[in-house]
KEKE-3310 file (N, C-alpha, C; in steps of 0.2 Angstrom, whole numbers, plus 5000, padded with zeros to 4 digits):
npx = (5004:5002:5006:5005:5012:5022:5036:5037:5034:5027:5029:5021:5019:5008:5010:5004:5006:4994:4979:4976:4977:4991:4997:5004:5006:5016:5024:5031:5041:5044:5051:5052:5061:5068:5071:5067:5065:5061:5053:5038:5031:5017:5006:4991:4976:4982:4984:4994:4988:4973:4969:4971:4978:4983:4995:4996:5007:5016:5022:5039:5040:5035:5043:5048:5055:5062:5078:5078:5068:5050:5032:5024:5035:5044:5051:5063:5069:5069:5079:5090:5092:5093:5100:5103:5090:5093:5084:5070:5052:5038:5026:5027:5036:5051:5068:5081:5095:5108:5123:5133:5150:5152:5165:5168:5179:5183:5172:5164:5151:5137:5127:5112:5102:5087:5077:5062:5053:5037:5030:5017:5007:5018:5024:5029:5021:5021:5033:5047:5059:5071:5081:5092:5103:5115:5118)
npy = (4995:5011:5027:5044:5056:5063:5072:5064:5049:5033:5017:5001:4984:4973:4960:4946:4934:4927:4925:4924:4927:4928:4931:4942:4958:4963:4976:4982:4995:5007:5022:5035:5028:5014:5003:4994:5003:5004:4994:4988:4982:4974:4968:4959:4968:4981:4988:5000:5005:5007:5002:4992:4976:4961:4950:4931:4925:4908:4893:4892:4905:4913:4915:4929:4944:4959:4962:4951:4952:4952:4956:4953:4948:4950:4964:4960:4951:4960:4968:4959:4957:4969:4979:4992:5005:5020:5032:5033:5035:5043:5037:5023:5019:5014:5019:5016:5021:5022:5027:5027:5027:5023:5018:5018:5014:5028:5036:5042:5037:5040:5031:5030:5022:5019:5012:5007:5002:4997:4994:4986:4982:4975:4969:4968:4977:4985:4989:4996:4998:5008:5014:5025:5031:5041:5046)
npz = (5000:4997:5004:5002:4990:4978:4984:4996:5001:5008:5007:5011:5019:5026:5038:5047:5061:5065:5071:5084:5102:5107:5095:5083:5072:5059:5050:5037:5030:5018:5017:5006:4998:4988:4997:5013:5026:5039:5052:5059:5074:5082:5095:5092:5089:5092:5080:5072:5059:5050:5039:5024:5020:5030:5027:5029:5039:5037:5046:5048:5044:5053:5063:5066:5071:5080:5082:5090:5097:5101:5102:5118:5126:5141:5151:5156:5147:5135:5140:5141:5127:5121:5130:5142:5139:5129:5132:5142:5141:5148:5145:5144:5134:5128:5122:5110:5104:5091:5082:5069:5060:5042:5033:5016:5005:4996:5002:5015:5026:5036:5048:5056:5069:5076:5088:5097:5111:5118:5133:5140:5154:5159:5148:5131:5120:5108:5096:5086:5073:5065:5051:5046:5033:5026:5009)
capx = (4999:5006:5004:5008:5014:5028:5043:5036:5029:5029:5026:5021:5014:5007:5011:5003:5007:4988:4973:4976:4980:4998:4999:5004:5006:5022:5024:5039:5040:5049:5049:5056:5066:5065:5072:5065:5068:5057:5050:5035:5027:5012:5001:4985:4971:4984:4986:4994:4986:4967:4968:4975:4976:4988:4995:4997:5014:5016:5027:5045:5041:5033:5050:5050:5058:5066:5083:5076:5062:5043:5026:5023:5041:5045:5056:5069:5070:5072:5085:5095:5094:5095:5104:5099:5088:5095:5079:5064:5047:5033:5021:5029:5039:5058:5072:5088:5098:5114:5126:5141:5151:5153:5170:5168:5184:5184:5166:5162:5143:5135:5121:5108:5097:5082:5072:5058:5048:5032:5027:5009:5007:5025:5026:5030:5014:5023:5040:5049:5065:5071:5087:5093:5110:5115:5121)
capy = (5000:5017:5034:5051:5056:5067:5071:5061:5043:5027:5010:4997:4979:4971:4952:4942:4928:4924:4930:4922:4932:4928:4932:4950:4960:4966:4982:4983:5001:5010:5029:5037:5023:5006:4998:4995:5009:5003:4988:4989:4976:4976:4964:4959:4973:4987:4990:5007:5006:5004:5000:4987:4968:4958:4942:4927:4922:4902:4889:4894:4912:4915:4917:4936:4947:4965:4961:4945:4954:4952:4957:4948:4947:4954:4968:4957:4948:4965:4970:4954:4958:4977:4981:4998:5010:5027:5036:5030:5040:5043:5034:5016:5018:5015:5019:5015:5025:5021:5030:5024:5029:5017:5019:5014:5017:5036:5038:5041:5038:5040:5027:5031:5018:5021:5006:5009:4996:5000:4990:4987:4977:4972:4965:4971:4978:4987:4990:4997:4999:5012:5015:5029:5031:5046:5043)
capz = (5000:4996:5007:5002:4985:4977:4988:5003:4999:5010:5004:5017:5018:5033:5038:5052:5063:5064:5074:5092:5107:5106:5088:5081:5066:5057:5045:5033:5027:5014:5016:5001:4996:4986:5002:5018:5031:5045:5053:5067:5076:5087:5097:5089:5092:5094:5074:5070:5053:5050:5032:5021:5021:5032:5024:5035:5039:5038:5047:5050:5042:5059:5068:5065:5077:5078:5087:5094:5103:5098:5106:5123:5129:5147:5151:5157:5141:5131:5142:5139:5120:5119:5136:5145:5135:5129:5134:5144:5142:5154:5144:5144:5128:5129:5115:5109:5097:5089:5077:5066:5053:5038:5029:5011:4998:4997:5004:5023:5028:5044:5048:5062:5070:5082:5090:5102:5113:5123:5137:5144:5160:5160:5143:5125:5116:5101:5095:5080:5072:5059:5050:5040:5031:5022:5003)
cpx = (5004:5002:5008:5010:5019:5034:5042:5031:5032:5025:5026:5017:5014:5008:5009:5004:5001:4983:4972:4978:4987:5000:5001:5006:5014:5021:5031:5037:5046:5047:5054:5062:5064:5067:5069:5068:5066:5052:5045:5032:5022:5007:4995:4981:4975:4988:4987:4990:4979:4965:4972:4975:4982:4989:4998:5004:5013:5022:5033:5045:5038:5038:5052:5051:5061:5071:5082:5070:5056:5038:5025:5030:5041:5051:5062:5072:5072:5077:5090:5097:5097:5100:5100:5097:5092:5091:5073:5058:5042:5027:5022:5034:5047:5062:5078:5091:5106:5117:5132:5143:5154:5158:5171:5173:5184:5178:5166:5154:5141:5128:5118:5102:5093:5078:5068:5054:5043:5030:5020:5009:5013:5027:5025:5023:5016:5031:5042:5056:5066:5079:5087:5101:5110:5119:5129)
cpy = (5006:5022:5040:5050:5062:5067:5066:5055:5038:5021:5006:4990:4976:4962:4951:4936:4924:4928:4928:4928:4933:4929:4940:4950:4963:4971:4982:4989:5003:5018:5032:5034:5016:5001:4999:4999:5007:4997:4990:4983:4977:4970:4964:4964:4980:4990:4998:5010:5003:5001:4995:4980:4966:4951:4939:4923:4913:4898:4893:4902:4916:4917:4924:4940:4954:4963:4955:4946:4954:4953:4952:4946:4952:4958:4965:4955:4953:4967:4966:4955:4965:4980:4989:5002:5017:5032:5032:5036:5039:5038:5026:5015:5020:5015:5018:5018:5024:5025:5027:5027:5024:5021:5016:5017:5025:5040:5037:5042:5037:5036:5028:5025:5020:5015:5009:5003:4999:4994:4992:4980:4973:4968:4970:4972:4980:4988:4992:4998:5003:5014:5020:5029:5036:5043:5043)
cpz = (5000:5000:5004:4993:4984:4980:4994:5000:5005:5008:5010:5015:5026:5033:5045:5054:5064:5069:5081:5096:5108:5100:5088:5074:5064:5051:5043:5029:5024:5013:5011:4999:4993:4992:5009:5024:5038:5047:5060:5068:5082:5089:5093:5092:5092:5086:5073:5064:5053:5045:5029:5023:5024:5030:5029:5033:5040:5041:5050:5048:5049:5064:5065:5071:5075:5083:5090:5098:5098:5105:5112:5127:5135:5146:5152:5150:5135:5133:5140:5131:5118:5124:5138:5138:5135:5132:5137:5144:5147:5152:5141:5137:5131:5122:5116:5104:5097:5082:5075:5061:5048:5033:5022:5005:5000:5001:5012:5024:5034:5044:5056:5063:5077:5083:5097:5104:5119:5126:5140:5148:5160:5154:5136:5122:5109:5101:5088:5079:5066:5058:5044:5039:5026:5015:5003)
residu = (MET:ARG:GLU:GLY:ASP:GLY:ASP:TYR:THR:ARG:ASP:TRP:THR:CYS:LEU:THR:THR:GLY:SER:GLY:SER:ASP:ASP:PHE:SER:VAL:TRP:LEU:ILE:ALA:THR:CYS:SER:PRO:ALA:VAL:THR:GLU:ALA:GLN:MET:ALA:SER:ASN:GLY:LEU:SER:PRO:ARG:GLY:LYS:GLY:THR:CYS:HIS:LEU:LEU:LYS:GLY:SER:GLU:LYS:ASN:VAL:SER:ILE:GLY:GLY:VAL:THR:PRO:GLY:MET:THR:TRP:GLU:GLN:VAL:LEU:ALA:LYS:PHE:GLY:GLN:PRO:THR:TYR:ALA:ALA:ASP:ASP:GLY:TRP:TYR:PHE:TRP:SER:THR:SER:LYS:THR:ILE:GLU:GLU:PHE:SER:ASN:SER:ARG:GLU:GLN:MET:ASN:TRP:THR:GLY:VAL:GLN:LEU:GLU:LYS:GLY:LYS:VAL:SER:ARG:LEU:PHE:SER:SER:GLN:ALA:THR:ASN:PRO)
# end
């Protein structure tokens, strides 16, 4: 599905592990790019997008995560994967950010990563990860 036009567009697709209470949805998003720039996950019923179709993942395809984290995991499990957050907000969101320089031949590029996890009742309800690299 495409959102926007002209200088700002977002192409995204939705995938789901099923319709049960332990299942979740995954959104792969490409913002102004032919490549995926962001991934989002949310427990069922917490969709950030009200339109479009979610395609069912089957078998081993269901083993999706962001950095090894999925909705339903505990805070302790998140800390074991990501370490301490860079910032904690008052609304249950925790954020990690990293920046690194990539040296390629005569070109130096900067890569920034931003990951967020929201907890509800001690468990992950939503998470995302986004990456931007200058040309």
